[in-house]
N, C-alpha and C positions, 0 to 999 in steps of 0.2 A: 393717430396713435402709432401707426407703423413707422412714421418718420421719427417720432420720439424714441421708440424702441430701438431703431437703427442707430440713432445718435448716442443712446446710452451704451449700446454694444461697442460702438467705435471708441467711446471714452474709456470703457472698462477694458478694452484691449490695449490701451496705452499704458506701458509700464510705469510711467511717471505719475499718471492719475491713480493707478492702483497703489503705488507706494505712498502717495500723499493721503489717500483714504485710509490705508492701513496704519500709517503713523498717527492718525487722529483717532484710532480705535474703531474705525468702521470696518465692516466685513464686505469688501467689494465683490459681491456675488450678483448674479443676474438671474432673473426668472422671466418667463413669458408673461405677456399681458394677462392671459387667461389664468395663469398660476397666481399672479399678483392679485387679481380680482377675487379669486377663491380665498387667498390669505386674508384679505381685508374683510370679506364677508364672515369668515370664521372669527376673526378678532372682534368684529362688531357684535357678533352673537355672544361671545364670551364676556366681553366687557360691558355690553349693553345689559346683560343679565345681572352683573355685579352692581352696576349703577342703579338699576331698577330695584334691586334688593336693598340697597342702602338708602333709597329714596332720595 
């Protein structure tokens, strides 16, 4: 995971990569693996409840 995070940091520090992402509508931001894990857990909780409610 650390190698992947480092590679993403390198890519997001490249102005050409950031420009290409921005031009496609992406928000080239970075978060730590722990923050990303927390975001995914939160999203699963929110959308899991919606899916369960809709059956």
